[in-house]
N, C-alpha and C positions, 0 to 999 in steps of 0.2 A: 504493500500499499504505500509505504514512504517512498520507495524507488519509483513508482509510478507517479506520485505527486511531484517529485523532483524532476522527473523527465518531462513532465507536462509544462512545468514552470520553465525549465530551460528551453524546451523546444518553442514555447511562446516568445521568450526572450530572443532566441535566434531568428526566428520568423520576423519579428518587429525590426531587429538590426538589419536583416536583409532588405526589408521594405525602405528603410531610410539610408542605405548605403550610398547610392548614387546621389541623392540629395546632399549628403555630407560632404561627398568629394567635390561636387559642384559648388557648394556653398563655401567651403574653405579654399577652393582653387579661385573663385571670384575675390574672396576675401584677401587671399594672398596677393592677387594682382593689384588690388586697390592700395594695399599697404606698401607695395613695391613703388608706387608713384606718389603716395601721400606721406609726407614726412611731418611729425608732430613735435619736432625739436623747438619750435618757437612757441609752443602753445602757452606757456606761462606768460608770455608777452601778449598773446591774443586774448587772454582770459583774466583781465585784471579786476573785474568788478561782477555784480550780479544783475546788471541791466538786461532787458529782454533781448537786445541785439547780442549781448555777450553770450548769454544762455543758448540762443540759437546757434551760435558758432560752436559752443561746447558740444551741443547735440550733434551737429554735423560731423565735427571732428571725431567724436566718439564712435558714431556709426561708421565712419571710414576706417578707424583703427580696428575695429572687429576683434577684441580680445575675449579670452575666456574670463570668467568671473574674477579669478585670483590675479591675473595679469591686469584687468581692468582696475582693481583696487590698488595694486602696486603703482600703476601708472597715475592714478588720481592723486596718491600721496606725492609722487614725485613732482607733479606739475604744481601741487600745492606748496611744496617746499621751495620750488624756485620762484614763488610769488603769486602764483594764480589764486584768484578768490576761491574760498572753500565752497561755496554754492556752486560755482561754475565748475569746480573739479568734481563735485558729486553729480552734477548734470552729465558731465563728460562719462563718468563712471557708468551711470544708468545707460546712457546711449550705447556705450561700447560693448555692453553685454545684452541688451534687450532690444536694440534698433538695428540689427545687423542681418546681413543676406541669409547666412546659413540657417539662423533661427526662423526667419519667415519661410524659407523653402521647406525645412523639416515640419513646420506646423501645417503647412499647406498639404503636404503628403499625407501626414498621420491624421490630421483633424479636420482640414477643410480651409478654403481660402478666406472664409469669414474670420477665422482666428487670426490669420496672418494680418488681415486688415485691422482687426481689433488691437492686436499688439501694436502696430505702427500709429493707431490712433491714441491708444493708452499711454504709450511712452512719453510723447509730448506733454499730455495731459499730467502725467505723474511728475514730470520735471517742474511744470507750472505750479502745481499745487506744493511741490516740495520748496520752491522758491518762496512762495508765499509764507509757508510755515517757518521757514528760516528767518525770514524778515521779522516775523513776529515773535519768534522764541529763541533764535541764535543770538547769544550775547558776545560782544568783543572779548570778554574775559575768558569764555569758554574756547572761542577760536585761538586766542593767544596761548592758552594752556594746551591745546591741541597741536599747534606749531611747534612749541617747545618739545612736545613728545615726539613729533614727527621728525624733528632735526636730529633726534638720537639715532635715527637710521636702522631701528631693529628690524631684523629680517622677518619677512613673512614667507609668501610663496611666490614664484614666478618673477623674483626681483630682476634677474638678468634679462628675462623676456621684455620687462617693462622698459628697460634702459637701453634696449638695442634699436636706436633711431637711425643710426647712420647706415643701415641696409637700404634704405629707400634711395631711388635713383635721382640723382640732382641734375641740374641742367634746365635749359629752356626749350627743349624739345617737346612735342606734343606727347600726350599720355600714350597714344598708340606707338609712337616712335620709341618711347622709353620702354613699353612692354615688349616690343620686338627686338630691342638691343639685348646683346649677351648678359649685360648687367640686370636688365629687367626680368629676363628669364630666370637668371640665378636668384635674384631677390624673391621672385615669385615662389620658386621652389623652397626656398629658406623659410619663408613665412607659412607656407603650405605645411611643411612638416612640423614647424614649431607649434603651429595651431593645434595639430593632431597630437603633439606630444603633451601639450598643456591640458588637454580635455579628454583624453581617451579613457582615463579612469573614471571620470564622471559619466561618460556615455555608457561604459559597460556597467558601472553600477546602476545607473538609471534604467538600463534595459533589464538587469537582474531583479531589481525591485518591482519594476512594472510587470514583468513576467510572473513574478510570484504573486503579486496582488491580484493580477488578472486571473491566474489559475486557481488560487487558493480562497480569495475572499468572495463569498456569495453576494450577488447583486442585491439581495435584500439588505445586507448590512450597509452597504454603500447608501441605499435609498433611505435607510433610517438615519444614517449619519447626517445626510444632506436634507432631510425633511421634504423629500420629494413629494409627500402628499399634501404639503401645504405651500403653494406656489409663492405667496407673499414672503412667507419666513424663509423659503429656500433662497429667494433673491437677496434677502438681508443677510442671511448666514453664510452664503458662499464667499464673498470676499473678506469676510472676517476668519473663517476657519482655514481658508487656503493658505496664507502665510505660515500658520502654526503647523500645518501638515509639511510645508517646505522645509521649515526649520528643523523637523524632526527627521525628514528624509536624508539630510546631508548632501543632496544631489544639487548641482548648480549647471550654469551654462546650458547648452542644447541637451544635456544628459536628463534634463527634467521634463522634456517634451513627452516622451514615452509614458511617464507617470502621470502627466496631464491628461493623456488620452485615456488613461485608466479611470481617472477622476471624472472625466466627462462622460464616460459610458455609465459610470456608477451614479450620475444623477446631479453632481455639483452644478451650480449656475454657470452660465456663459461668463459673467464677470468674475465668477471664482477661478475659472481656468486662467484668465488673463492675469489675475492677481498672483496665481500660484507661479506662473512664469516669471513675473516681476520679481517674486521673493527669492530668487537665487541669490540675491545680495545680502540676505540676512540669514543664510543658514549658518548652523554652528561654527563650522571651521572660518567662515568669513568674519563672524563676530569677533572670534578670538583675535583675528588679524587686526580688526579695527581697534581692539583694546591694546594691542602692541603698538600701532601706528599713532593712535590719537590719545590713548589713555581711557580709563573706565567710564568717566563721566561722558566723554564724547561718543564713546562705543554705544553706551545706553541711549543717548540723545539720537543718534543716527538710527538705531533700531527703532525707536519710538516714532520718529519723524517718518521713516521710510514705511513703517507699517500703516500709518495714518494716510500717507500720500497714495500708496498703492492700493488700499481699500477704497478710497474716495474715487481714485482713478477707475477702478473696477465698476464701482456704481455708475459712474458717468458713461462709461462704455456700454454698460448694460442698457441704460436709458436710451442713449443715442442710437444703438442698433435696433432696439425695439421700436422706436420711432420710425425708423427708416425700413422696418420689417426685414432686417438682415440678419436677425438671430437665427441660428440653425434650430430646427425643430426635431431633426432625427439624430439620435445618438448613435452614430455608426463609425466612431473612430477605429482605425485599423489596428485593433490589439486583438480582441478574441478570434477574428477571422484571419488574422495574418497567417500566411502560409508561403512556402517556397515552391514555386512552379515555374515552368518555362512560359513567361509571359513578357510584356513590356519591360517589367521591372528587372527580370533577369537580364534581358538584353542591354538595358541602359547600365545595369551594374558592370557588366563585362566591358562595355565601352569606357566608362569611367574608371575602372580598374587599370585599363591599359594607360589612360591619361595620368593617373596617379603613379603608375609604375615609371612612366617618363619623368615626371616631378621627382620622384624619389632618386632615380638615376642621376638626374642632374645635382640634386643635393648632395649625394655622396661623392660626386666628382669635383665639387667646388668648395670644399671645406666645411660641409654641413655638419659633420658630426661634431667637430669642435665648437661650432656655434650652438649646437644643441646642448653640449656639456655646459655651457655658460648660462643657460636659462635660469637655473636656480641658484646662481651666485649671486652675491651682493653686487650692486652696480660698480663699486670701485674695483672689486675682483674681477668682473666681467670686462671692465675697461682696461685693466692690466693685461688680461690675456688677449685682449684684441690687438694690443701693441706688441 
């Protein structure tokens, strides 16, 4: 009985992984290409305050950087230490993990295009709400205390990744010319592999947890947890319970999308799914890093403000999509019915595995392994190894 249960969970996890393989390769490939031509070395100069125009820049730069949660948090501290406004740094952090290409593609494949649209509507809303909350409750004293703690340079995760800004192709050539150049191809391959290296544990963990929950937890239990018999209560409860489930799941970045699909099939509200995806920035490992980076008080403040901002953004997304009649009515995320057969998914997986192989080959031939070794080093150590 136990062996059958484990086999069922693992087969479900593998089937979901097979379903999202080509979107992951496509997403990380596009992300690597963007990072190859977009440098954020001067971000601290571009993000000096929390004005709307600055926050818009922060969101755009964050979306272009396309980092995993750990690298996004590390990079946000880096630009904060260099003089960027704290609110702008947090806006960058949100965008670089929740407004990125690969996340949107995976959500469209597993959940449907409405969820991708909701994510890209909800992300800016969360940044706007967070900026208002910071204006109301963030004190200069707390920011100064956080800056002093940040200056200590305590190590979190993905420090080296966050500091590797020199790989972006320089010059005045067009984006297409940069990408076609040998330097552009090499930089794309390096960013592609580094993104995979930074996030593969979260993807595997997310798939394993999602497979276990889909195989072992009966739908009746999920429906009771999410109050599906009371529509109004379910709408209120979804965005409130979603961050708590995320905190307990330990899964962040795109690895939480398979689990979001399980929650959607289980009956959580549309807004709850969106909030669950946002909550990758307040999972336990990330909260511990906030404490290292900014101190206990600021870590607690970030948790509280993020929780409120993402819940409110979830309610707004729920309302907007309901008014526009865009809320999905059928809960058919590709979890329980996921399987490996010879279909368009298999063909696309084969094609994109060939592309991934080419990127890996270039990565190995152009000093990639040494670059990969530097990812978890402190910035000063990484800089020393670069030279």
